SERO-4910 file (N, C-alpha, C, O; in steps of 0.05 Angstrom, whole numbers):
BEGIN
 pado doro    nc1    nc2    nc3   cac1   cac2   cac3    cc1    cc2    cc3    oc1    oc2    oc3
  Met    A  -1513   2205    -58  -1484   2208    -55  -1472   2182    -44  -1450   2174    -52
  Arg    A  -1486   2170    -25  -1476   2145    -13  -1475   2123    -35  -1457   2106    -35
  Lys    A  -1495   2123    -52  -1495   2102    -74  -1471   2106    -92  -1460   2086   -102
  Glu    A  -1464   2131    -98  -1441   2136   -115  -1415   2126   -102  -1398   2114   -115
  Leu    A  -1412   2131    -76  -1389   2121    -61  -1388   2091    -62  -1367   2079    -67
  Gly    A  -1411   2078    -58  -1412   2049    -59  -1404   2038    -86  -1390   2018    -88
  Ala    A  -1414   2051   -107  -1407   2042   -134  -1377   2045   -140  -1365   2028   -153
  Phe    A  -1366   2067   -130  -1337   2071   -134  -1321   2050   -119  -1302   2039   -130
  Leu    A  -1328   2044    -94  -1313   2024    -78  -1316   1996    -92  -1296   1981    -93
  Arg    A  -1339   1990   -102  -1343   1964   -115  -1325   1962   -140  -1313   1941   -146
  Ser    A  -1324   1984   -155  -1307   1984   -180  -1278   1980   -173  -1263   1967   -188
  Arg    A  -1269   1991   -151  -1241   1987   -143  -1236   1960   -131  -1214   1949   -133
  Arg    A  -1256   1949   -117  -1253   1922   -106  -1251   1901   -129  -1236   1882   -127
  Glu    A  -1266   1906   -150  -1267   1886   -172  -1241   1886   -189  -1237   1867   -204
  Arg    A  -1225   1907   -186  -1201   1907   -202  -1177   1893   -188  -1156   1889   -200
  Leu    A  -1180   1887   -162  -1159   1874   -147  -1162   1844   -149  -1183   1833   -155
  Thr    A  -1140   1830   -144  -1140   1801   -143  -1127   1792   -117  -1111   1806   -106
  Pro    A  -1135   1769   -106  -1123   1759    -81  -1093   1757    -84  -1078   1764    -65
  Ala    A  -1083   1748   -107  -1054   1744   -110  -1039   1771   -107  -1017   1771    -96
  Ser    A  -1051   1793   -117  -1038   1819   -116  -1034   1829    -88  -1018   1846    -82
  Leu    A  -1051   1818    -69  -1049   1826    -41  -1038   1805    -23  -1037   1808      1
  Gly    A  -1028   1784    -35  -1016   1762    -20  -1036   1745     -5  -1029   1731     14
  Leu    A  -1061   1744    -15  -1081   1727     -4  -1083   1701    -18  -1078   1700    -42
  Pro    A  -1090   1679     -5  -1093   1654    -18  -1116   1654    -38  -1137   1664    -32
  Gly    A  -1112   1642    -61  -1133   1641    -81  -1152   1618    -75  -1144   1598    -63
  Thr    A  -1177   1621    -82  -1197   1601    -78  -1211   1595   -105  -1215   1614   -120
  Pro    A  -1219   1571   -110  -1232   1564   -135  -1260   1574   -137  -1272   1581   -116
  Arg    A  -1271   1575   -160  -1299   1581   -166  -1307   1608   -155  -1328   1611   -142
  Arg    A  -1291   1628   -161  -1300   1656   -155  -1321   1664   -175  -1316   1663   -199
  Arg    A  -1344   1673   -165  -1365   1680   -183  -1364   1710   -192  -1377   1717   -212
  Thr    A  -1348   1726   -178  -1346   1754   -185  -1317   1762   -188  -1300   1749   -176
  Pro    A  -1311   1782   -205  -1283   1790   -208  -1273   1804   -183  -1288   1815   -167
  Gly    A  -1246   1803   -180  -1234   1817   -158  -1237   1804   -131  -1242   1780   -129
  Leu    A  -1235   1821   -110  -1237   1811    -83  -1266   1808    -75  -1284   1820    -86
  Arg    A  -1271   1791    -55  -1298   1790    -43  -1301   1812    -22  -1281   1823    -13
  Arg    A  -1325   1819    -16  -1330   1839      4  -1318   1832     31  -1307   1849     45
  Asp    A  -1321   1807     39  -1310   1799     65  -1280   1801     66  -1268   1806     87
  Glu    A  -1266   1798     43  -1237   1800     43  -1229   1830     47  -1210   1835     61
  Val    A  -1244   1848     34  -1238   1876     38  -1244   1884     67  -1228   1899     79
  Ala    A  -1266   1874     77  -1273   1881    105  -1251   1872    124  -1244   1886    143
  Glu    A  -1241   1848    120  -1219   1837    137  -1194   1854    135  -1182   1860    156
  Leu    A  -1187   1862    111  -1163   1879    107  -1167   1906    120  -1148   1918    130
  Ala    A  -1191   1916    120  -1197   1943    131  -1202   1942    161  -1203   1963    174
  Gly    A  -1206   1918    172  -1211   1916    201  -1239   1924    209  -1244   1934    231
  Ile    A  -1259   1919    191  -1287   1925    197  -1303   1900    192  -1293   1881    180
  Ser    A  -1328   1900    200  -1345   1876    196  -1353   1873    167  -1356   1893    153
  Ser    A  -1358   1849    159  -1367   1843    132  -1394   1856    126  -1398   1867    104
  Ser    A  -1411   1856    146  -1438   1868    142  -1436   1898    138  -1449   1909    121
  Trp    A  -1418   1911    154  -1415   1940    152  -1404   1947    124  -1413   1967    112
  Tyr    A  -1384   1932    115  -1373   1938     89  -1394   1934     67  -1396   1950     48
  Ala    A  -1410   1913     69  -1431   1908     50  -1451   1931     49  -1459   1940     28
  Trp    A  -1458   1940     73  -1477   1963     74  -1464   1988     62  -1478   2005     50
  Leu    A  -1438   1991     65  -1424   2014     54  -1426   2014     24  -1431   2035     11
  Glu    A  -1421   1991     12  -1423   1989    -17  -1452   1992    -27  -1457   2001    -50
  Gln    A  -1471   1985    -10  -1499   1988    -18  -1510   2015    -13  -1533   2021    -19
  Gly    A  -1494   2033     -1  -1502   2060      4  -1522   2063     27  -1539   2080     27
  Arg    A  -1521   2044     46  -1541   2044     67  -1531   2056     93  -1548   2060    111
  Val    A  -1506   2063     95  -1495   2073    121  -1479   2098    117  -1468   2103     96
  Arg    A  -1478   2114    138  -1461   2138    140  -1437   2129    156  -1439   2116    176
  Thr    A  -1413   2137    146  -1389   2127    160  -1369   2150    164  -1373   2172    155
  Ser    A  -1348   2143    178  -1329   2163    187  -1304   2164    169  -1300   2147    152
  Glu    A  -1288   2185    172  -1263   2188    157  -1245   2165    164  -1231   2154    146
  Gln    A  -1244   2157    189  -1226   2135    198  -1232   2109    183  -1214   2095    174
  Val    A  -1258   2102    181  -1266   2078    167  -1259   2080    137  -1249   2061    125
  Leu    A  -1265   2103    125  -1259   2106     96  -1229   2105     91  -1221   2094     70
  Arg    A  -1213   2115    108  -1184   2113    104  -1175   2084    106  -1158   2075     90
  Ala    A  -1187   2069    124  -1180   2040    126  -1188   2025    101  -1173   2008     91
  Val    A  -1212   2032     91  -1221   2019     66  -1203   2027     43  -1197   2010     26
  Ala    A  -1195   2052     42  -1178   2061     20  -1151   2046     20  -1141   2038     -1
  Arg    A  -1140   2042     44  -1115   2027     46  -1119   1998     37  -1103   1986     23
  Ala    A  -1142   1986     45  -1147   1958     38  -1150   1955      8  -1142   1935     -3
  Leu    A  -1162   1975     -5  -1166   1974    -34  -1142   1984    -50  -1143   1985    -75
  Arg    A  -1121   1992    -36  -1096   2002    -49  -1102   2026    -67  -1092   2028    -90
  Leu    A  -1118   2044    -57  -1125   2068    -73  -1101   2087    -74  -1086   2090    -55
  Asp    A  -1098   2101    -97  -1077   2120    -99  -1086   2146    -86  -1109   2148    -77
  Pro    A  -1069   2167    -83  -1076   2191    -69  -1101   2205    -80  -1118   2214    -65
  Ala    A  -1104   2205   -106  -1128   2218   -118  -1153   2203   -111  -1174   2215   -105
  Glu    A  -1152   2176   -113  -1175   2160   -106  -1182   2162    -77  -1205   2162    -69
  Thr    A  -1161   2163    -60  -1166   2165    -31  -1179   2192    -25  -1198   2193     -9
  Ala    A  -1170   2213    -37  -1182   2240    -33  -1211   2239    -42  -1229   2251    -29
  His    A  -1216   2225    -64  -1244   2223    -74  -1262   2209    -54  -1284   2218    -48
  Val    A  -1252   2187    -42  -1268   2172    -23  -1273   2189      2  -1295   2189     12
  Leu    A  -1252   2203     12  -1255   2219     36  -1274   2243     32  -1285   2253     51
  Ser    A  -1278   2251      7  -1296   2273      1  -1325   2266      7  -1342   2283      8
  Phe    A  -1330   2240     12  -1358   2231     17  -1364   2231     47  -1386   2224     55
  Val    A  -1345   2239     64  -1350   2242     92  -1372   2264     95  -1368   2286     86
  Glu    A  -1394   2257    107  -1417   2275    107  -1415   2296    129  -1410   2290    152
  Glu    A  -1418   2321    121  -1417   2344    139  -1444   2347    153  -1465   2340    142
  Gly    A  -1443   2359    177  -1467   2363    192  -1484   2386    180  -1509   2384    181
  Thr    A  -1471   2406    169  -1486   2429    158  -1481   2432    128  -1457   2433    120
  Pro    A  -1501   2432    112  -1496   2435     83  -1484   2462     76  -1490   2482     89
  Ser    A  -1467   2462     56  -1454   2487     47  -1473   2504     31  -1492   2494     19
  Ala    A  -1468   2530     33  -1486   2548     18  -1481   2547    -12  -1459   2540    -21
  Glu    A  -1502   2552    -27  -1499   2552    -56  -1482   2576    -65  -1486   2598    -55
  Pro    A  -1463   2572    -83  -1447   2594    -93  -1464   2613   -110  -1483   2605   -122
  Pro    A  -1457   2639   -110  -1473   2658   -126  -1469   2652   -156  -1449   2642   -164
  Gly    A  -1490   2659   -171  -1488   2655   -200  -1477   2679   -215  -1480   2681   -239
  Trp    A  -1465   2697   -200  -1454   2721   -212  -1425   2725   -202  -1417   2712   -183
  Val    A  -1410   2743   -215  -1383   2748   -207  -1381   2777   -197  -1392   2795   -209
  Ser    A  -1368   2781   -175  -1366   2807   -163  -1349   2826   -180  -1333   2817   -197
  Arg    A  -1352   2852   -175  -1336   2871   -189  -1306   2867   -184  -1289   2870   -202
  Asn    A  -1299   2860   -159  -1270   2855   -153  -1259   2832   -169  -1236   2835   -179
  Leu    A  -1274   2810   -172  -1263   2788   -187  -1262   2794   -217  -1244   2786   -231
  Leu    A  -1282   2808   -226  -1282   2817   -254  -1257   2834   -260  -1244   2832   -281
  Ser    A  -1252   2852   -241  -1228   2870   -245  -1203   2854   -245  -1184   2860   -261
  Leu    A  -1201   2833   -228  -1177   2816   -228  -1174   2802   -255  -1151   2801   -265
  Val    A  -1195   2791   -266  -1194   2778   -292  -1184   2797   -313  -1167   2789   -330
  Glu    A  -1194   2821   -314  -1186   2840   -334  -1157   2850   -330  -1143   2855   -349
  Ser    A  -1149   2852   -305  -1123   2864   -299  -1099   2846   -308  -1077   2857   -312
  Val    A  -1104   2820   -311  -1081   2803   -319  -1079   2800   -349  -1060   2787   -359
  Thr    A  -1097   2813   -364  -1095   2813   -393  -1067   2825   -401  -1059   2845   -390
  Pro    A  -1053   2813   -421  -1062   2794   -441  -1062   2765   -432  -1069   2747   -448
  Asn    A  -1053   2759   -407  -1052   2731   -399  -1081   2720   -397  -1098   2733   -385
  Pro    A  -1086   2697   -409  -1114   2686   -408  -1123   2681   -380  -1108   2669   -364
  Ala    A  -1148   2689   -373  -1159   2684   -346  -1189   2681   -348  -1202   2691   -367
  Val    A  -1200   2666   -329  -1228   2659   -329  -1237   2654   -301  -1221   2647   -283
  Val    A  -1263   2657   -296  -1275   2650   -270  -1294   2627   -275  -1312   2629   -293
  Leu    A  -1292   2606   -259  -1309   2582   -262  -1326   2579   -237  -1317   2585   -215
  Asp    A  -1350   2568   -240  -1366   2561   -217  -1362   2531   -211  -1346   2518   -224
  Pro    A  -1375   2519   -191  -1370   2491   -184  -1376   2471   -206  -1365   2449   -206
  His    A  -1393   2479   -225  -1399   2461   -248  -1379   2465   -270  -1381   2452   -291
  Trp    A  -1359   2482   -266  -1339   2489   -286  -1352   2504   -310  -1341   2504   -332
  Asp    A  -1374   2518   -304  -1386   2536   -323  -1370   2562   -322  -1361   2571   -301
  Leu    A  -1366   2575   -346  -1350   2599   -347  -1369   2623   -341  -1389   2628   -354
  Leu    A  -1361   2637   -320  -1377   2661   -311  -1366   2687   -322  -1380   2706   -326
  Ala    A  -1339   2688   -325  -1326   2712   -336  -1299   2704   -348  -1287   2685   -339
  Trp    A  -1291   2718   -368  -1265   2713   -381  -1255   2739   -393  -1270   2758   -397
  Asn    A  -1229   2739   -399  -1217   2763   -411  -1211   2759   -440  -1215   2737   -451
  Ala    A  -1200   2779   -453  -1194   2778   -482  -1173   2757   -487  -1173   2744   -508
  Gly    A  -1154   2754   -468  -1133   2734   -472  -1143   2705   -473  -1134   2689   -489
  Tyr    A  -1163   2700   -456  -1174   2673   -455  -1190   2667   -481  -1189   2645   -492
  Ala    A  -1206   2687   -489  -1221   2684   -514  -1203   2681   -538  -1209   2666   -557
  Ala    A  -1180   2695   -538  -1161   2693   -561  -1148   2666   -561  -1142   2655   -583
  Leu    A  -1142   2655   -538  -1129   2629   -537  -1148   2607   -546  -1140   2588   -560
  Leu    A  -1173   2609   -538  -1192   2588   -544  -1213   2597   -564  -1210   2594   -588
  Thr    A  -1235   2609   -554  -1256   2618   -572  -1272   2640   -559  -1270   2644   -535
  Asp    A  -1289   2654   -574  -1306   2674   -563  -1330   2661   -550  -1349   2653   -564
  Phe    A  -1330   2659   -524  -1351   2644   -510  -1378   2659   -512  -1399   2647   -508
  Ala    A  -1377   2685   -517  -1402   2700   -519  -1419   2690   -543  -1443   2694   -543
  Arg    A  -1406   2677   -562  -1420   2667   -585  -1432   2639   -581  -1446   2628   -598
  Leu    A  -1425   2626   -558  -1435   2600   -552  -1460   2602   -536  -1464   2620   -520
  Pro    A  -1479   2583   -539  -1502   2582   -521  -1493   2579   -492  -1472   2566   -487
  Pro    A  -1507   2590   -472  -1498   2588   -444  -1493   2559   -435  -1474   2555   -420
  Arg    A  -1508   2540   -445  -1504   2512   -437  -1476   2502   -445  -1465   2484   -432
  Gln    A  -1465   2513   -466  -1439   2504   -476  -1415   2520   -465  -1392   2514   -472
  Arg    A  -1421   2540   -449  -1399   2555   -437  -1389   2541   -412  -1393   2549   -389
  Asn    A  -1376   2519   -417  -1367   2501   -396  -1340   2489   -404  -1336   2481   -427
  Leu    A  -1322   2488   -385  -1294   2479   -391  -1294   2450   -401  -1279   2444   -419
  Leu    A  -1310   2432   -389  -1311   2404   -398  -1323   2402   -426  -1313   2387   -443
  Trp    A  -1344   2417   -431  -1356   2417   -458  -1335   2426   -478  -1333   2414   -500
  Leu    A  -1320   2446   -471  -1300   2457   -489  -1279   2436   -496  -1271   2433   -519
  Val    A  -1269   2421   -476  -1248   2402   -480  -1257   2378   -496  -1243   2368   -514
  Phe    A  -1282   2369   -491  -1291   2344   -504  -1309   2349   -528  -1309   2332   -547
  Arg    A  -1325   2370   -529  -1345   2373   -550  -1338   2394   -571  -1349   2395   -593
  Trp    A  -1319   2412   -564  -1310   2432   -583  -1287   2420   -599  -1265   2416   -588
  Ala    A  -1291   2414   -624  -1272   2399   -641  -1244   2410   -641  -1225   2394   -639
  Pro    A  -1239   2436   -643  -1211   2446   -645  -1194   2440   -620  -1170   2441   -621
  Ala    A  -1207   2433   -597  -1192   2428   -573  -1172   2405   -576  -1150   2406   -564
  Arg    A  -1178   2386   -592  -1161   2362   -595  -1135   2368   -609  -1115   2353   -606
  Thr    A  -1134   2389   -625  -1109   2397   -638  -1096   2421   -624  -1072   2424   -624
  Leu    A  -1113   2437   -611  -1102   2460   -596  -1087   2451   -572  -1065   2462   -566
  Ile    A  -1097   2432   -557  -1083   2421   -533  -1065   2398   -542  -1075   2378   -551
  Val    A  -1039   2402   -539  -1020   2383   -551  -1023   2356   -538  -1025   2336   -553
  Asn    A  -1024   2354   -512  -1027   2328   -498  -1057   2324   -491  -1064   2321   -468
  Trp    A  -1073   2324   -512  -1102   2325   -507  -1112   2303   -489  -1126   2308   -470
  Glu    A  -1105   2278   -495  -1116   2255   -480  -1109   2257   -451  -1126   2253   -433
  Arg    A  -1083   2262   -445  -1075   2264   -417  -1089   2286   -403  -1099   2283   -380
  Glu    A  -1091   2310   -415  -1104   2333   -403  -1134   2328   -399  -1145   2334   -379
  Ala    A  -1146   2316   -420  -1175   2312   -419  -1183   2292   -398  -1202   2296   -383
  Arg    A  -1167   2270   -395  -1173   2250   -375  -1170   2261   -347  -1186   2255   -329
  Ala    A  -1149   2278   -343  -1145   2290   -317  -1168   2309   -309  -1178   2309   -287
  Leu    A  -1176   2326   -328  -1198   2344   -323  -1224   2329   -318  -1239   2337   -300
  Leu    A  -1229   2308   -333  -1253   2293   -329  -1253   2279   -302  -1274   2278   -289
  Gly    A  -1230   2270   -293  -1228   2257   -267  -1233   2277   -245  -1247   2270   -225
  Gln    A  -1223   2301   -247  -1229   2322   -227  -1259   2329   -227  -1271   2332   -206
  Phe    A  -1270   2332   -251  -1298   2339   -253  -1316   2316   -241  -1335   2322   -227
  Arg    A  -1309   2291   -247  -1325   2269   -237  -1325   2268   -207  -1345   2262   -195
  Ala    A  -1302   2274   -195  -1300   2274   -166  -1319   2295   -154  -1332   2291   -134
  Asn    A  -1321   2319   -167  -1340   2340   -158  -1369   2331   -162  -1385   2334   -144
  Ala    A  -1375   2321   -186  -1402   2314   -192  -1413   2292   -174  -1436   2291   -168
  Ala    A  -1395   2273   -166  -1404   2250   -150  -1414   2259   -123  -1430   2244   -111
  Arg    A  -1406   2282   -113  -1415   2291    -87  -1442   2306    -89  -1453   2315    -69
  His    A  -1452   2309   -113  -1477   2324   -117  -1496   2308   -136  -1502   2318   -158
  Pro    A  -1504   2284   -128  -1519   2267   -146  -1546   2279   -154  -1558   2270   -174
  Asp    A  -1557   2298   -139  -1583   2309   -145  -1582   2336   -159  -1602   2349   -164
  Asp    A  -1558   2344   -166  -1554   2370   -179  -1560   2368   -209  -1546   2353   -223
  Arg    A  -1580   2382   -218  -1589   2379   -246  -1568   2390   -266  -1566   2379   -288
  Arg    A  -1553   2410   -258  -1533   2421   -277  -1511   2401   -282  -1502   2397   -304
  Tyr    A  -1501   2387   -260  -1481   2366   -264  -1492   2345   -283  -1478   2336   -301
  Ala    A  -1517   2336   -279  -1528   2316   -295  -1530   2324   -324  -1526   2308   -343
  Glu    A  -1537   2350   -329  -1539   2360   -356  -1512   2360   -370  -1509   2353   -393
  Ile    A  -1491   2368   -355  -1464   2368   -367  -1455   2340   -373  -1444   2335   -395
  Val    A  -1459   2321   -355  -1451   2294   -360  -1466   2283   -384  -1454   2269   -401
  Ala    A  -1492   2289   -387  -1507   2279   -410  -1495   2289   -436  -1494   2275   -456
  Asp    A  -1485   2314   -436  -1472   2325   -460  -1445   2311   -465  -1438   2305   -487
  Leu    A  -1430   2307   -443  -1403   2296   -446  -1403   2268   -457  -1388   2262   -475
  Val    A  -1421   2251   -447  -1420   2223   -455  -1430   2218   -483  -1429   2195   -492
  Glu    A  -1438   2239   -497  -1442   2236   -526  -1416   2233   -541  -1416   2224   -563
  Asp    A  -1394   2241   -528  -1368   2237   -539  -1358   2209   -530  -1359   2204   -506
  Pro    A  -1350   2192   -548  -1342   2164   -541  -1319   2163   -521  -1320   2146   -502
  Asp    A  -1299   2180   -523  -1277   2180   -504  -1287   2187   -476  -1281   2173   -457
  Ala    A  -1302   2209   -474  -1313   2217   -448  -1331   2195   -436  -1329   2190   -412
  Ala    A  -1347   2183   -452  -1365   2162   -442  -1349   2138   -431  -1356   2128   -410
  Arg    A  -1328   2130   -445  -1312   2107   -436  -1298   2113   -410  -1298   2097   -392
  Trp    A  -1285   2137   -409  -1269   2144   -385  -1288   2149   -361  -1281   2143   -339
  Tyr    A  -1311   2161   -366  -1329   2167   -344  -1340   2141   -333  -1343   2139   -308
  Asp    A  -1345   2122   -350  -1355   2096   -341  -1335   2081   -324  -1342   2065   -307
  Gln    A  -1310   2086   -328  -1288   2073   -313  -1285   2086   -286  -1268   2076   -270
  Arg    A  -1299   2106   -280  -1299   2120   -254  -1271   2130   -246  -1262   2128   -223
  Glu    A  -1257   2140   -266  -1230   2152   -261  -1234   2178   -246  -1251   2194   -252
  Thr    A  -1216   2182   -226  -1216   2207   -211  -1188   2219   -211  -1169   2205   -216
  Ala    A  -1187   2245   -206  -1161   2259   -206  -1163   2283   -188  -1185   2292   -182
  Val    A  -1140   2293   -179  -1139   2317   -163  -1123   2338   -179  -1107   2331   -196
  Tyr    A  -1128   2363   -172  -1115   2385   -187  -1085   2386   -179  -1078   2384   -156
  His    A  -1068   2390   -199  -1040   2394   -195  -1031   2418   -213  -1038   2418   -236
  Pro    A  -1016   2437   -202  -1005   2458   -220   -989   2445   -242   -974   2426   -237
  Ala    A   -991   2456   -266   -977   2443   -289   -972   2464   -310   -983   2486   -310
  Val    A   -954   2456   -329   -949   2472   -353   -964   2459   -375   -960   2435   -381
  Arg    A   -981   2474   -389   -997   2463   -410   -987   2473   -437   -980   2496   -440
  His    A   -986   2455   -456   -975   2460   -482   -997   2463   -502  -1013   2445   -506
  Phe    A   -999   2486   -515  -1019   2492   -536  -1005   2495   -563   -982   2505   -564
  Arg    A  -1019   2488   -584  -1009   2493   -611  -1031   2509   -625  -1049   2498   -636
  His    A  -1027   2535   -624  -1048   2553   -634  -1045   2558   -664  -1022   2559   -674
  Pro    A  -1067   2560   -679  -1065   2562   -708  -1051   2587   -717  -1040   2588   -739
  Thr    A  -1051   2609   -701  -1038   2634   -710  -1014   2640   -693   -994   2652   -703
  Ala    A  -1014   2633   -667   -992   2640   -649   -971   2618   -647   -949   2623   -636
  Gly    A   -977   2595   -657   -958   2573   -656   -957   2559   -629   -977   2559   -615
  Asp    A   -934   2548   -621   -932   2534   -596   -930   2553   -572   -915   2573   -573
  Leu    A   -946   2547   -551   -945   2563   -527   -944   2544   -503   -959   2524   -502
  Arg    A   -926   2550   -484   -924   2535   -459   -933   2554   -437   -920   2574   -431
  Leu    A   -956   2547   -425   -968   2564   -405   -972   2550   -379   -981   2527   -378
  Arg    A   -965   2564   -357   -968   2553   -330   -997   2558   -321  -1007   2580   -323
  Tyr    A  -1010   2537   -311  -1038   2538   -303  -1039   2544   -273  -1029   2528   -257
  Val    A  -1051   2567   -266  -1054   2575   -238  -1083   2575   -231  -1100   2586   -245
  Lys    A  -1090   2564   -208  -1118   2562   -199  -1120   2572   -170  -1105   2564   -152
  Leu    A  -1138   2591   -166  -1142   2604   -139  -1171   2603   -132  -1189   2608   -148
  Ala    A  -1177   2596   -107  -1204   2596    -96  -1211   2625    -88  -1195   2638    -76
  Ala    A  -1235   2634    -94  -1245   2660    -86  -1257   2659    -58  -1279   2648    -55
  Val    A  -1242   2669    -38  -1251   2666    -11  -1278   2680     -6  -1295   2670      8
  Asp    A  -1282   2704    -19  -1306   2719    -15  -1329   2710    -33  -1351   2721    -31
  Glu    A  -1324   2691    -50  -1345   2680    -67  -1342   2649    -67  -1332   2638    -87
  Pro    A  -1349   2636    -45  -1345   2607    -43  -1356   2592    -67  -1379   2596    -75
  Gly    A  -1340   2573    -77  -1348   2557   -100  -1337   2568   -126  -1337   2553   -146
  His    A  -1328   2593   -127  -1317   2604   -151  -1286   2601   -151  -1274   2603   -130
  His    A  -1275   2596   -175  -1246   2594   -178  -1236   2612   -200  -1249   2614   -221
  Phe    A  -1214   2625   -195  -1201   2642   -214  -1178   2626   -226  -1161   2616   -212
  Leu    A  -1178   2623   -253  -1158   2608   -267  -1143   2626   -286  -1155   2643   -299
  Cys    A  -1117   2623   -287  -1101   2641   -304  -1078   2625   -317  -1067   2607   -304
  Tyr    A  -1072   2630   -342  -1049   2619   -356  -1027   2639   -357  -1031   2661   -367
  Leu    A  -1004   2632   -346   -981   2650   -346   -959   2639   -365   -953   2615   -364
  Pro    A   -947   2656   -381   -926   2646   -400   -903   2632   -384   -895   2642   -364
  Asp    A   -894   2610   -395   -873   2595   -382   -845   2602   -393   -825   2594   -382
  Asp    A   -845   2617   -416   -819   2625   -427   -824   2650   -444   -847   2659   -447
  Arg    A   -802   2662   -454   -805   2687   -469   -821   2684   -495   -835   2702   -502
  Ala    A   -818   2661   -508   -833   2657   -532   -863   2657   -527   -879   2669   -542
  Ala    A   -872   2644   -505   -900   2644   -498   -909   2672   -490   -932   2680   -496
  Glu    A   -892   2687   -477   -899   2714   -469   -905   2732   -493   -924   2747   -494
  Ala    A   -888   2729   -513   -892   2745   -538   -917   2735   -553   -932   2752   -564
  Ala    A   -921   2709   -553   -944   2698   -568   -970   2707   -555   -989   2713   -569
  Val    A   -971   2708   -528   -996   2716   -515  -1002   2745   -521  -1025   2752   -526
  Arg    A   -982   2762   -522   -987   2790   -529   -997   2793   -558  -1015   2809   -563
  Thr    A   -986   2776   -575   -994   2776   -603  -1023   2768   -606  -1038   2779   -622
  Leu    A  -1031   2747   -592  -1058   2737   -593  -1078   2759   -586  -1098   2762   -600
  Thr    A  -1073   2773   -564  -1093   2793   -555  -1093   2817   -575  -1114   2829   -579
  Ala    A  -1070   2823   -586  -1068   2846   -604  -1084   2841   -630  -1093   2859   -643
  Gln    A  -1087   2815   -637  -1101   2808   -662  -1131   2810   -659  -1146   2810   -679
  Arg    A  -1141   2812   -635  -1170   2813   -631  -1182   2840   -637  -1206   2844   -635
***
């Protein structure tokens, strides 16, 4: 985990220039971007400590990481990503691999509105008829492919179904990357990433270490039978099932409301 943080900081250091920060330029720079000692000075920490931070050799505090984030001019999503590496004293419990009866009932109760339950790997644990009608019947997919990221990048119809596909895909990948970076030894994350990077777009964006945070949004779909749908994306954490999230699409207008009902009726 510390090595991933160091690699991320290095990638952000290399994209900056002395001129962009009002620092005097010096000739014969052998590496792109700022030097480590320049970042350390801006952050108010020692050069050695910052070097160790990039090398993944030290455990550090939220205060130091906030100072480094300011020095590197990180945006809010990147800052949140960096702060997520503050190491906790007690490891969190593993989320269950099943969905409770209560959560299953909630998923079914919002039908025809599409709804799904995801685990921390963004694997689909449960879904209703509305979600299957909007996208595909996940029961027909191998378990390894029942994953939201796989669906967006490796399921071919997604690129025409999701109207603003590139923007949505990059945002989702950035959120996923931020999660995966905190679990470098998790085999399921590694398996998903290996599948994703077979797609050239996912490989390029993942290599750029882009990160993002979740924002409520209206998503625009162009369904082959229901036509255009504008759906509000709602995400809720399951308090009694840590690590699980309930996701639901709610119609944003009357046309979408009618289309969602039509979709489920056709199944």
